[in-house]
mmCIF file as Biopython writes it, N, C-alpha, C and O atoms, coordinates in Angstrom:
data_model
#
loop_
_atom_site.group_PDB
_atom_site.id
_atom_site.type_symbol
_atom_site.label_atom_id
_atom_site.label_alt_id
_atom_site.label_comp_id
_atom_site.label_asym_id
_atom_site.label_entity_id
_atom_site.label_seq_id
_atom_site.pdbx_PDB_ins_code
_atom_site.Cartn_x
_atom_site.Cartn_y
_atom_site.Cartn_z
_atom_site.occupancy
_atom_site.B_iso_or_equiv
_atom_site.auth_seq_id
_atom_site.auth_asym_id
_atom_site.pdbx_PDB_model_num
ATOM 1   N N  . UNK A ? 1  ? 50.455 -46.798 24.050 1.0 0.0 1  A 1 
ATOM 2   C CA . UNK A ? 1  ? 49.128 -46.318 23.732 1.0 0.0 1  A 1 
ATOM 3   C C  . UNK A ? 1  ? 49.142 -45.701 22.336 1.0 0.0 1  A 1 
ATOM 4   O O  . UNK A ? 1  ? 49.918 -44.783 22.069 1.0 0.0 1  A 1 
ATOM 5   N N  . UNK A ? 2  ? 48.288 -46.202 21.447 1.0 0.0 2  A 1 
ATOM 6   C CA . UNK A ? 2  ? 48.258 -45.746 20.058 1.0 0.0 2  A 1 
ATOM 7   C C  . UNK A ? 2  ? 47.016 -44.891 19.827 1.0 0.0 2  A 1 
ATOM 8   O O  . UNK A ? 2  ? 45.924 -45.419 19.617 1.0 0.0 2  A 1 
ATOM 9   N N  . UNK A ? 3  ? 47.183 -43.588 19.866 1.0 0.0 3  A 1 
ATOM 10  C CA . UNK A ? 3  ? 46.065 -42.667 19.643 1.0 0.0 3  A 1 
ATOM 11  C C  . UNK A ? 3  ? 46.179 -42.125 18.226 1.0 0.0 3  A 1 
ATOM 12  O O  . UNK A ? 3  ? 47.171 -41.488 17.869 1.0 0.0 3  A 1 
ATOM 13  N N  . UNK A ? 4  ? 45.149 -42.384 17.421 1.0 0.0 4  A 1 
ATOM 14  C CA . UNK A ? 4  ? 45.148 -41.920 16.037 1.0 0.0 4  A 1 
ATOM 15  C C  . UNK A ? 4  ? 44.809 -40.437 16.010 1.0 0.0 4  A 1 
ATOM 16  O O  . UNK A ? 4  ? 43.833 -40.003 16.621 1.0 0.0 4  A 1 
ATOM 17  N N  . UNK A ? 5  ? 45.614 -39.672 15.304 1.0 0.0 5  A 1 
ATOM 18  C CA . UNK A ? 5  ? 45.374 -38.236 15.210 1.0 0.0 5  A 1 
ATOM 19  C C  . UNK A ? 5  ? 44.272 -37.985 14.186 1.0 0.0 5  A 1 
ATOM 20  O O  . UNK A ? 5  ? 44.248 -38.608 13.125 1.0 0.0 5  A 1 
ATOM 21  N N  . UNK A ? 6  ? 43.359 -37.069 14.509 1.0 0.0 6  A 1 
ATOM 22  C CA . UNK A ? 6  ? 42.254 -36.759 13.615 1.0 0.0 6  A 1 
ATOM 23  C C  . UNK A ? 6  ? 42.141 -35.246 13.440 1.0 0.0 6  A 1 
ATOM 24  O O  . UNK A ? 6  ? 42.663 -34.470 14.240 1.0 0.0 6  A 1 
ATOM 25  N N  . UNK A ? 7  ? 41.454 -34.853 12.384 1.0 0.0 7  A 1 
ATOM 26  C CA . UNK A ? 7  ? 41.121 -33.446 12.170 1.0 0.0 7  A 1 
ATOM 27  C C  . UNK A ? 7  ? 39.665 -33.399 11.753 1.0 0.0 7  A 1 
ATOM 28  O O  . UNK A ? 7  ? 39.076 -34.429 11.424 1.0 0.0 7  A 1 
ATOM 29  N N  . UNK A ? 8  ? 39.088 -32.228 11.764 1.0 0.0 8  A 1 
ATOM 30  C CA . UNK A ? 8  ? 37.688 -32.069 11.395 1.0 0.0 8  A 1 
ATOM 31  C C  . UNK A ? 8  ? 37.584 -31.393 10.036 1.0 0.0 8  A 1 
ATOM 32  O O  . UNK A ? 8  ? 38.395 -30.530 9.698  1.0 0.0 8  A 1 
ATOM 33  N N  . UNK A ? 9  ? 36.582 -31.792 9.263  1.0 0.0 9  A 1 
ATOM 34  C CA . UNK A ? 9  ? 36.303 -31.159 7.977  1.0 0.0 9  A 1 
ATOM 35  C C  . UNK A ? 9  ? 35.802 -29.750 8.246  1.0 0.0 9  A 1 
ATOM 36  O O  . UNK A ? 9  ? 34.965 -29.542 9.124  1.0 0.0 9  A 1 
ATOM 37  N N  . UNK A ? 10 ? 36.309 -28.781 7.494  1.0 0.0 10 A 1 
ATOM 38  C CA . UNK A ? 10 ? 35.891 -27.390 7.658  1.0 0.0 10 A 1 
ATOM 39  C C  . UNK A ? 10 ? 34.469 -27.158 7.171  1.0 0.0 10 A 1 
ATOM 40  O O  . UNK A ? 10 ? 33.823 -26.187 7.565  1.0 0.0 10 A 1 
ATOM 41  N N  . UNK A ? 11 ? 33.983 -28.045 6.318  1.0 0.0 11 A 1 
ATOM 42  C CA . UNK A ? 11 ? 32.654 -27.871 5.739  1.0 0.0 11 A 1 
ATOM 43  C C  . UNK A ? 11 ? 31.570 -28.581 6.554  1.0 0.0 11 A 1 
ATOM 44  O O  . UNK A ? 11 ? 30.596 -27.949 6.964  1.0 0.0 11 A 1 
ATOM 45  N N  . UNK A ? 12 ? 31.728 -29.885 6.793  1.0 0.0 12 A 1 
ATOM 46  C CA . UNK A ? 12 ? 30.669 -30.654 7.458  1.0 0.0 12 A 1 
ATOM 47  C C  . UNK A ? 12 ? 30.974 -30.981 8.911  1.0 0.0 12 A 1 
ATOM 48  O O  . UNK A ? 12 ? 30.073 -31.389 9.644  1.0 0.0 12 A 1 
ATOM 49  N N  . UNK A ? 13 ? 32.219 -30.816 9.352  1.0 0.0 13 A 1 
ATOM 50  C CA . UNK A ? 13 ? 32.573 -31.030 10.751 1.0 0.0 13 A 1 
ATOM 51  C C  . UNK A ? 13 ? 32.846 -32.461 11.157 1.0 0.0 13 A 1 
ATOM 52  O O  . UNK A ? 13 ? 33.038 -32.731 12.342 1.0 0.0 13 A 1 
ATOM 53  N N  . UNK A ? 14 ? 32.868 -33.381 10.219 1.0 0.0 14 A 1 
ATOM 54  C CA . UNK A ? 14 ? 33.121 -34.795 10.538 1.0 0.0 14 A 1 
ATOM 55  C C  . UNK A ? 14 ? 34.598 -35.025 10.832 1.0 0.0 14 A 1 
ATOM 56  O O  . UNK A ? 14 ? 35.463 -34.309 10.328 1.0 0.0 14 A 1 
ATOM 57  N N  . UNK A ? 15 ? 34.875 -36.038 11.655 1.0 0.0 15 A 1 
ATOM 58  C CA . UNK A ? 15 ? 36.250 -36.419 11.979 1.0 0.0 15 A 1 
ATOM 59  C C  . UNK A ? 15 ? 36.890 -37.120 10.792 1.0 0.0 15 A 1 
ATOM 60  O O  . UNK A ? 15 ? 36.280 -37.975 10.150 1.0 0.0 15 A 1 
ATOM 61  N N  . UNK A ? 16 ? 38.144 -36.739 10.512 1.0 0.0 16 A 1 
ATOM 62  C CA . UNK A ? 16 ? 38.887 -37.298 9.382  1.0 0.0 16 A 1 
ATOM 63  C C  . UNK A ? 16 ? 40.294 -37.666 9.844  1.0 0.0 16 A 1 
ATOM 64  O O  . UNK A ? 16 ? 40.795 -37.075 10.801 1.0 0.0 16 A 1 
ATOM 65  N N  . UNK A ? 17 ? 40.942 -38.625 9.187  1.0 0.0 17 A 1 
ATOM 66  C CA . UNK A ? 17 ? 42.351 -38.898 9.491  1.0 0.0 17 A 1 
ATOM 67  C C  . UNK A ? 17 ? 43.193 -37.652 9.188  1.0 0.0 17 A 1 
ATOM 68  O O  . UNK A ? 17 ? 42.866 -36.885 8.282  1.0 0.0 17 A 1 
ATOM 69  N N  . UNK A ? 18 ? 44.252 -37.458 9.930  1.0 0.0 18 A 1 
ATOM 70  C CA . UNK A ? 18 ? 45.087 -36.262 9.787  1.0 0.0 18 A 1 
ATOM 71  C C  . UNK A ? 18 ? 45.672 -36.127 8.381  1.0 0.0 18 A 1 
ATOM 72  O O  . UNK A ? 18 ? 45.939 -35.011 7.934  1.0 0.0 18 A 1 
ATOM 73  N N  . UNK A ? 19 ? 45.879 -37.253 7.668  1.0 0.0 19 A 1 
ATOM 74  C CA . UNK A ? 19 ? 46.477 -37.192 6.331  1.0 0.0 19 A 1 
ATOM 75  C C  . UNK A ? 19 ? 45.449 -37.038 5.209  1.0 0.0 19 A 1 
ATOM 76  O O  . UNK A ? 19 ? 45.823 -37.072 4.037  1.0 0.0 19 A 1 
ATOM 77  N N  . UNK A ? 20 ? 44.174 -36.872 5.533  1.0 0.0 20 A 1 
ATOM 78  C CA . UNK A ? 20 ? 43.117 -36.773 4.512  1.0 0.0 20 A 1 
ATOM 79  C C  . UNK A ? 20 ? 43.316 -35.543 3.631  1.0 0.0 20 A 1 
ATOM 80  O O  . UNK A ? 20 ? 43.595 -34.451 4.126  1.0 0.0 20 A 1 
ATOM 81  N N  . UNK A ? 21 ? 43.167 -35.735 2.309  1.0 0.0 21 A 1 
ATOM 82  C CA . UNK A ? 21 ? 43.293 -34.643 1.348  1.0 0.0 21 A 1 
ATOM 83  C C  . UNK A ? 21 ? 41.928 -34.075 0.976  1.0 0.0 21 A 1 
ATOM 84  O O  . UNK A ? 21 ? 41.837 -32.946 0.494  1.0 0.0 21 A 1 
ATOM 85  N N  . UNK A ? 22 ? 40.872 -34.847 1.196  1.0 0.0 22 A 1 
ATOM 86  C CA . UNK A ? 22 ? 39.520 -34.375 0.960  1.0 0.0 22 A 1 
ATOM 87  C C  . UNK A ? 22 ? 38.583 -35.105 1.918  1.0 0.0 22 A 1 
ATOM 88  O O  . UNK A ? 22 ? 38.936 -36.151 2.463  1.0 0.0 22 A 1 
ATOM 89  N N  . UNK A ? 23 ? 37.396 -34.555 2.119  1.0 0.0 23 A 1 
ATOM 90  C CA . UNK A ? 23 ? 36.408 -35.176 2.986  1.0 0.0 23 A 1 
ATOM 91  C C  . UNK A ? 23 ? 35.554 -36.132 2.157  1.0 0.0 23 A 1 
ATOM 92  O O  . UNK A ? 23 ? 34.918 -35.700 1.195  1.0 0.0 23 A 1 
ATOM 93  N N  . UNK A ? 24 ? 35.525 -37.418 2.504  1.0 0.0 24 A 1 
ATOM 94  C CA . UNK A ? 24 ? 34.731 -38.370 1.731  1.0 0.0 24 A 1 
ATOM 95  C C  . UNK A ? 24 ? 33.223 -38.226 1.964  1.0 0.0 24 A 1 
ATOM 96  O O  . UNK A ? 24 ? 32.425 -38.796 1.221  1.0 0.0 24 A 1 
ATOM 97  N N  . UNK A ? 25 ? 32.837 -37.475 2.978  1.0 0.0 25 A 1 
ATOM 98  C CA . UNK A ? 25 ? 31.419 -37.298 3.296  1.0 0.0 25 A 1 
ATOM 99  C C  . UNK A ? 25 ? 30.781 -36.182 2.474  1.0 0.0 25 A 1 
ATOM 100 O O  . UNK A ? 25 ? 29.688 -36.349 1.933  1.0 0.0 25 A 1 
ATOM 101 N N  . UNK A ? 26 ? 31.477 -35.028 2.384  1.0 0.0 26 A 1 
ATOM 102 C CA . UNK A ? 26 ? 30.898 -33.893 1.638  1.0 0.0 26 A 1 
ATOM 103 C C  . UNK A ? 26 ? 31.724 -33.518 0.412  1.0 0.0 26 A 1 
ATOM 104 O O  . UNK A ? 26 ? 31.385 -32.575 -0.304 1.0 0.0 26 A 1 
ATOM 105 N N  . UNK A ? 27 ? 32.820 -34.264 0.168  1.0 0.0 27 A 1 
ATOM 106 C CA . UNK A ? 27 ? 33.694 -34.073 -0.995 1.0 0.0 27 A 1 
ATOM 107 C C  . UNK A ? 27 ? 34.395 -32.712 -1.029 1.0 0.0 27 A 1 
ATOM 108 O O  . UNK A ? 27 ? 34.741 -32.222 -2.104 1.0 0.0 27 A 1 
ATOM 109 N N  . UNK A ? 28 ? 34.602 -32.109 0.124  1.0 0.0 28 A 1 
ATOM 110 C CA . UNK A ? 28 ? 35.326 -30.843 0.210  1.0 0.0 28 A 1 
ATOM 111 C C  . UNK A ? 28 ? 36.822 -31.112 0.136  1.0 0.0 28 A 1 
ATOM 112 O O  . UNK A ? 28 ? 37.340 -31.968 0.853  1.0 0.0 28 A 1 
ATOM 113 N N  . UNK A ? 29 ? 37.518 -30.377 -0.735 1.0 0.0 29 A 1 
ATOM 114 C CA . UNK A ? 29 ? 38.971 -30.519 -0.867 1.0 0.0 29 A 1 
ATOM 115 C C  . UNK A ? 29 ? 39.631 -29.811 0.314  1.0 0.0 29 A 1 
ATOM 116 O O  . UNK A ? 29 ? 39.341 -28.645 0.581  1.0 0.0 29 A 1 
ATOM 117 N N  . UNK A ? 30 ? 40.517 -30.513 1.019  1.0 0.0 30 A 1 
ATOM 118 C CA . UNK A ? 30 ? 41.180 -29.973 2.197  1.0 0.0 30 A 1 
ATOM 119 C C  . UNK A ? 30 ? 42.620 -29.574 1.925  1.0 0.0 30 A 1 
ATOM 120 O O  . UNK A ? 30 ? 43.120 -28.614 2.511  1.0 0.0 30 A 1 
ATOM 121 N N  . UNK A ? 31 ? 43.298 -30.308 1.031  1.0 0.0 31 A 1 
ATOM 122 C CA . UNK A ? 31 ? 44.691 -30.035 0.693  1.0 0.0 31 A 1 
ATOM 123 C C  . UNK A ? 31 ? 44.812 -29.977 -0.819 1.0 0.0 31 A 1 
ATOM 124 O O  . UNK A ? 31 ? 44.359 -30.882 -1.520 1.0 0.0 31 A 1 
ATOM 125 N N  . UNK A ? 32 ? 45.424 -28.910 -1.321 1.0 0.0 32 A 1 
ATOM 126 C CA . UNK A ? 32 ? 45.596 -28.722 -2.758 1.0 0.0 32 A 1 
ATOM 127 C C  . UNK A ? 32 ? 46.655 -29.681 -3.299 1.0 0.0 32 A 1 
ATOM 128 O O  . UNK A ? 32 ? 47.369 -30.321 -2.527 1.0 0.0 32 A 1 
ATOM 129 N N  . UNK A ? 33 ? 46.757 -29.777 -4.622 1.0 0.0 33 A 1 
ATOM 130 C CA . UNK A ? 33 ? 47.709 -30.686 -5.267 1.0 0.0 33 A 1 
ATOM 131 C C  . UNK A ? 33 ? 49.155 -30.396 -4.866 1.0 0.0 33 A 1 
ATOM 132 O O  . UNK A ? 33 ? 49.973 -31.312 -4.787 1.0 0.0 33 A 1 
ATOM 133 N N  . UNK A ? 34 ? 49.470 -29.134 -4.615 1.0 0.0 34 A 1 
ATOM 134 C CA . UNK A ? 34 ? 50.845 -28.783 -4.250 1.0 0.0 34 A 1 
ATOM 135 C C  . UNK A ? 34 ? 51.118 -28.929 -2.760 1.0 0.0 34 A 1 
ATOM 136 O O  . UNK A ? 34 ? 52.215 -28.616 -2.297 1.0 0.0 34 A 1 
ATOM 137 N N  . UNK A ? 35 ? 50.114 -29.411 -1.993 1.0 0.0 35 A 1 
ATOM 138 C CA . UNK A ? 35 ? 50.312 -29.672 -0.576 1.0 0.0 35 A 1 
ATOM 139 C C  . UNK A ? 35 ? 49.877 -28.555 0.349  1.0 0.0 35 A 1 
ATOM 140 O O  . UNK A ? 35 ? 49.992 -28.697 1.567  1.0 0.0 35 A 1 
ATOM 141 N N  . UNK A ? 36 ? 49.381 -27.448 -0.185 1.0 0.0 36 A 1 
ATOM 142 C CA . UNK A ? 36 ? 48.932 -26.358 0.673  1.0 0.0 36 A 1 
ATOM 143 C C  . UNK A ? 36 ? 47.538 -26.644 1.229  1.0 0.0 36 A 1 
ATOM 144 O O  . UNK A ? 36 ? 46.682 -27.213 0.550  1.0 0.0 36 A 1 
ATOM 145 N N  . UNK A ? 37 ? 47.338 -26.240 2.462  1.0 0.0 37 A 1 
ATOM 146 C CA . UNK A ? 37 ? 46.051 -26.458 3.126  1.0 0.0 37 A 1 
ATOM 147 C C  . UNK A ? 37 ? 45.059 -25.414 2.636  1.0 0.0 37 A 1 
ATOM 148 O O  . UNK A ? 37 ? 45.353 -24.219 2.612  1.0 0.0 37 A 1 
ATOM 149 N N  . UNK A ? 38 ? 43.883 -25.882 2.246  1.0 0.0 38 A 1 
ATOM 150 C CA . UNK A ? 38 ? 42.833 -24.982 1.772  1.0 0.0 38 A 1 
ATOM 151 C C  . UNK A ? 38 ? 41.986 -24.578 2.961  1.0 0.0 38 A 1 
ATOM 152 O O  . UNK A ? 38 ? 41.459 -25.431 3.675  1.0 0.0 38 A 1 
ATOM 153 N N  . UNK A ? 39 ? 41.857 -23.284 3.173  1.0 0.0 39 A 1 
ATOM 154 C CA . UNK A ? 39 ? 41.031 -22.796 4.272  1.0 0.0 39 A 1 
ATOM 155 C C  . UNK A ? 39 ? 39.722 -22.282 3.719  1.0 0.0 39 A 1 
ATOM 156 O O  . UNK A ? 39 ? 39.691 -21.565 2.718  1.0 0.0 39 A 1 
ATOM 157 N N  . UNK A ? 40 ? 38.643 -22.654 4.378  1.0 0.0 40 A 1 
ATOM 158 C CA . UNK A ? 40 ? 37.328 -22.212 3.953  1.0 0.0 40 A 1 
ATOM 159 C C  . UNK A ? 40 ? 37.192 -20.729 4.290  1.0 0.0 40 A 1 
ATOM 160 O O  . UNK A ? 40 ? 37.498 -20.300 5.402  1.0 0.0 40 A 1 
ATOM 161 N N  . UNK A ? 41 ? 36.737 -19.968 3.324  1.0 0.0 41 A 1 
ATOM 162 C CA . UNK A ? 41 ? 36.597 -18.531 3.535  1.0 0.0 41 A 1 
ATOM 163 C C  . UNK A ? 41 ? 35.146 -18.156 3.767  1.0 0.0 41 A 1 
ATOM 164 O O  . UNK A ? 41 ? 34.232 -18.931 3.487  1.0 0.0 41 A 1 
ATOM 165 N N  . UNK A ? 42 ? 34.956 -16.965 4.278  1.0 0.0 42 A 1 
ATOM 166 C CA . UNK A ? 42 ? 33.600 -16.503 4.538  1.0 0.0 42 A 1 
ATOM 167 C C  . UNK A ? 42 ? 32.861 -16.205 3.233  1.0 0.0 42 A 1 
ATOM 168 O O  . UNK A ? 42 ? 31.632 -16.132 3.226  1.0 0.0 42 A 1 
ATOM 169 N N  . UNK A ? 43 ? 33.594 -16.032 2.128  1.0 0.0 43 A 1 
ATOM 170 C CA . UNK A ? 43 ? 32.966 -15.794 0.837  1.0 0.0 43 A 1 
ATOM 171 C C  . UNK A ? 43 ? 32.121 -17.001 0.447  1.0 0.0 43 A 1 
ATOM 172 O O  . UNK A ? 43 ? 31.003 -16.847 -0.043 1.0 0.0 43 A 1 
ATOM 173 N N  . UNK A ? 44 ? 32.652 -18.200 0.663  1.0 0.0 44 A 1 
ATOM 174 C CA . UNK A ? 44 ? 31.894 -19.415 0.372  1.0 0.0 44 A 1 
ATOM 175 C C  . UNK A ? 44 ? 30.640 -19.485 1.221  1.0 0.0 44 A 1 
ATOM 176 O O  . UNK A ? 44 ? 29.582 -19.891 0.740  1.0 0.0 44 A 1 
ATOM 177 N N  . UNK A ? 45 ? 30.752 -19.096 2.468  1.0 0.0 45 A 1 
ATOM 178 C CA . UNK A ? 45 ? 29.599 -19.131 3.373  1.0 0.0 45 A 1 
ATOM 179 C C  . UNK A ? 45 ? 28.524 -18.146 2.913  1.0 0.0 45 A 1 
ATOM 180 O O  . UNK A ? 45 ? 27.340 -18.482 2.899  1.0 0.0 45 A 1 
ATOM 181 N N  . UNK A ? 46 ? 28.932 -16.940 2.539  1.0 0.0 46 A 1 
ATOM 182 C CA . UNK A ? 46 ? 27.969 -15.936 2.060  1.0 0.0 46 A 1 
ATOM 183 C C  . UNK A ? 46 ? 27.294 -16.414 0.778  1.0 0.0 46 A 1 
ATOM 184 O O  . UNK A ? 46 ? 26.094 -16.211 0.594  1.0 0.0 46 A 1 
ATOM 185 N N  . UNK A ? 47 ? 28.058 -17.043 -0.100 1.0 0.0 47 A 1 
ATOM 186 C CA . UNK A ? 47 ? 27.497 -17.557 -1.348 1.0 0.0 47 A 1 
ATOM 187 C C  . UNK A ? 47 ? 26.482 -18.658 -1.062 1.0 0.0 47 A 1 
ATOM 188 O O  . UNK A ? 47 ? 25.419 -18.706 -1.680 1.0 0.0 47 A 1 
ATOM 189 N N  . UNK A ? 48 ? 26.812 -19.534 -0.131 1.0 0.0 48 A 1 
ATOM 190 C CA . UNK A ? 48 ? 25.898 -20.618 0.228  1.0 0.0 48 A 1 
ATOM 191 C C  . UNK A ? 48 ? 24.605 -20.081 0.835  1.0 0.0 48 A 1 
ATOM 192 O O  . UNK A ? 48 ? 23.524 -20.587 0.535  1.0 0.0 48 A 1 
ATOM 193 N N  . UNK A ? 49 ? 24.707 -19.073 1.677  1.0 0.0 49 A 1 
ATOM 194 C CA . UNK A ? 49 ? 23.517 -18.463 2.267  1.0 0.0 49 A 1 
ATOM 195 C C  . UNK A ? 49 ? 22.658 -17.832 1.179  1.0 0.0 49 A 1 
ATOM 196 O O  . UNK A ? 49 ? 21.434 -17.964 1.198  1.0 0.0 49 A 1 
ATOM 197 N N  . UNK A ? 50 ? 23.290 -17.151 0.236  1.0 0.0 50 A 1 
ATOM 198 C CA . UNK A ? 50 ? 22.556 -16.538 -0.871 1.0 0.0 50 A 1 
ATOM 199 C C  . UNK A ? 50 ? 21.817 -17.597 -1.684 1.0 0.0 50 A 1 
ATOM 200 O O  . UNK A ? 50 ? 20.659 -17.402 -2.051 1.0 0.0 50 A 1 
ATOM 201 N N  . UNK A ? 51 ? 22.474 -18.705 -1.961 1.0 0.0 51 A 1 
ATOM 202 C CA . UNK A ? 51 ? 21.845 -19.785 -2.736 1.0 0.0 51 A 1 
ATOM 203 C C  . UNK A ? 51 ? 20.654 -20.370 -1.980 1.0 0.0 51 A 1 
ATOM 204 O O  . UNK A ? 51 ? 19.609 -20.629 -2.576 1.0 0.0 51 A 1 
ATOM 205 N N  . UNK A ? 52 ? 20.804 -20.577 -0.684 1.0 0.0 52 A 1 
ATOM 206 C CA . UNK A ? 52 ? 19.695 -21.119 0.113  1.0 0.0 52 A 1 
ATOM 207 C C  . UNK A ? 52 ? 18.520 -20.167 0.120  1.0 0.0 52 A 1 
ATOM 208 O O  . UNK A ? 52 ? 17.378 -20.606 -0.019 1.0 0.0 52 A 1 
ATOM 209 N N  . UNK A ? 53 ? 18.761 -18.884 0.276  1.0 0.0 53 A 1 
ATOM 210 C CA . UNK A ? 53 ? 17.673 -17.893 0.277  1.0 0.0 53 A 1 
ATOM 211 C C  . UNK A ? 53 ? 16.994 -17.863 -1.097 1.0 0.0 53 A 1 
ATOM 212 O O  . UNK A ? 53 ? 15.769 -17.774 -1.182 1.0 0.0 53 A 1 
ATOM 213 N N  . UNK A ? 54 ? 17.786 -17.936 -2.168 1.0 0.0 54 A 1 
ATOM 214 C CA . UNK A ? 54 ? 17.212 -17.929 -3.509 1.0 0.0 54 A 1 
ATOM 215 C C  . UNK A ? 54 ? 16.331 -19.152 -3.734 1.0 0.0 54 A 1 
ATOM 216 O O  . UNK A ? 54 ? 15.274 -19.049 -4.355 1.0 0.0 54 A 1 
ATOM 217 N N  . UNK A ? 55 ? 16.756 -20.303 -3.237 1.0 0.0 55 A 1 
ATOM 218 C CA . UNK A ? 55 ? 15.961 -21.526 -3.386 1.0 0.0 55 A 1 
ATOM 219 C C  . UNK A ? 55 ? 14.659 -21.404 -2.607 1.0 0.0 55 A 1 
ATOM 220 O O  . UNK A ? 55 ? 13.603 -21.801 -3.100 1.0 0.0 55 A 1 
ATOM 221 N N  . UNK A ? 56 ? 14.722 -20.867 -1.414 1.0 0.0 56 A 1 
ATOM 222 C CA . UNK A ? 56 ? 13.522 -20.698 -0.600 1.0 0.0 56 A 1 
ATOM 223 C C  . UNK A ? 56 ? 12.530 -19.749 -1.269 1.0 0.0 56 A 1 
ATOM 224 O O  . UNK A ? 56 ? 11.323 -19.988 -1.248 1.0 0.0 56 A 1 
ATOM 225 N N  . UNK A ? 57 ? 13.040 -18.685 -1.856 1.0 0.0 57 A 1 
ATOM 226 C CA . UNK A ? 57 ? 12.153 -17.702 -2.507 1.0 0.0 57 A 1 
ATOM 227 C C  . UNK A ? 57 ? 11.500 -18.253 -3.765 1.0 0.0 57 A 1 
ATOM 228 O O  . UNK A ? 57 ? 10.386 -17.860 -4.114 1.0 0.0 57 A 1 
ATOM 229 N N  . UNK A ? 58 ? 12.181 -19.153 -4.439 1.0 0.0 58 A 1 
ATOM 230 C CA . UNK A ? 58 ? 11.625 -19.729 -5.668 1.0 0.0 58 A 1 
ATOM 231 C C  . UNK A ? 58 ? 10.600 -20.751 -5.278 1.0 0.0 58 A 1 
ATOM 232 O O  . UNK A ? 58 ? 9.990  -21.376 -6.146 1.0 0.0 58 A 1 
#
């Protein structure tokens, strides 16, 4: 039985192959050039919320 291992994008939640270095759907970088895994931080989320609120207000 050949089960392909998958992981989910931290940004958009789409299924990706386990060896993916970036998400082709939202272009989020998942693995840095030196091989370290990039974890999405809450700072990015707060910044995104601020940008959305600013766009709505304008």
